N, C-alpha and C positions, 0 to 999 in steps of 0.2 A: 457420544457427544464430544465435540472439541471446543475448548475454550480458547479464545484469542484475546490477547492483551496488547494494545498498541501503545507506543510512546514516541516522543520526539517532536510532536507538533509545537507550534508557537507562532510568535510574531517575528517577521523578518522583513528587511527592506528589499525593494526591487533589486535584482541582481545578486542577492544573497543565496545562501545554501541552507538546507536542512536535511537531516537524515531521520527517516521514520523506521521504527522497528516493530515487529509483530511476533510475539512468542505464542506458540500453540502448545496446549497441554490437554491431558485427558488420558483415557485408558483404552488400549486395544484399537488404536486407529492407525491408519496409513494414509498420509496426505498425498494426493496427486498434485494438482496445480494449486499454487498460492498466488494471490494478487492483491493489488491495491485499486480500489475504486474511489471516486470522489464525487461529492455533491455540493454544488454551489447553491446559494440562496435562490429559490425560485426556479431551479433547474432540476432535471432528472439526474439520478446517479449514473455515472459513466465510468467505463474502464479507463484506468491510467496505465497500468502495466500488469503483466502476468508472467509467471515463470513456472514451468513444469518440474516434476521431480528429476527429470533428466537434464534440466538446465536450459531448455529452450525458452526464449523470451518473446514477448509481443508488447508493443507500445501503442498508445494512442498517437495519432499524427501530431497532436498539439504538444506532446512532451518529448518526442523523439529528439535525441541529441542533447537533451538537458537532464533527463531522469535516467537513472540506472537501477534496475531491480536485481537483487541477488538473494541467495538463499543458503542457509546452513542446515543441511538435512539432519545432521547429528543433533542439532539443537532445536530442530523444528521451528526455525526462526527465519522470517523473510525481512529484507531491508529495502528501503526505497531512498536512494540518494538523489536529492533534488538540487540541481544547480541552476544558476541564471534564472531565478524565480521571477515571475511576473505577477502583477496584480490579479490577472485572470486565473492564476493558479489558486487563488483564495477559495477554500472549500473545507468541508469536513472530509477527511480521508479515512476510508474504511478498509480494514484488512479482510480478506476472503480466503477461505480454504475449502477445497473440494475433496471429499473422501467418497468411498463407495456408498456410505450412508447418507450422503447429501452435502449441502452447502452450508457453511458456517460463517458467521459474520462477527467482527469485533464491534466494540461500542463506538468507535470513531475517535479521531483526534483532529482538532481544529488547526488548520494552517492558514495564517493570515499574512498576506504580502502587501505591505503598505509603508509609505514614507511618513 
């Protein structure tokens, strides 16, 4: 079992930036891909960005060029740098980690983009 703890959410004005962090902990695990998903009110959870253990990345079209996902394998931590934020980025952001044993989710962190 992998525990994921997110931090870094909050309220930001349109055009602003936020950096999310997600630290993984547990025993005897090896994480493959890590990613960030988001769920806006009344909508389904969707992928925002994902990064493999080798560093390959994939982004939703809606965040390309504005969000950057990165990973520190030594710390089992994944980051999401979010720039040029828009009101439509408002959502609960969930960290996700895939291991051989399955998929693990964090508790979520709220990101609100509003003036």
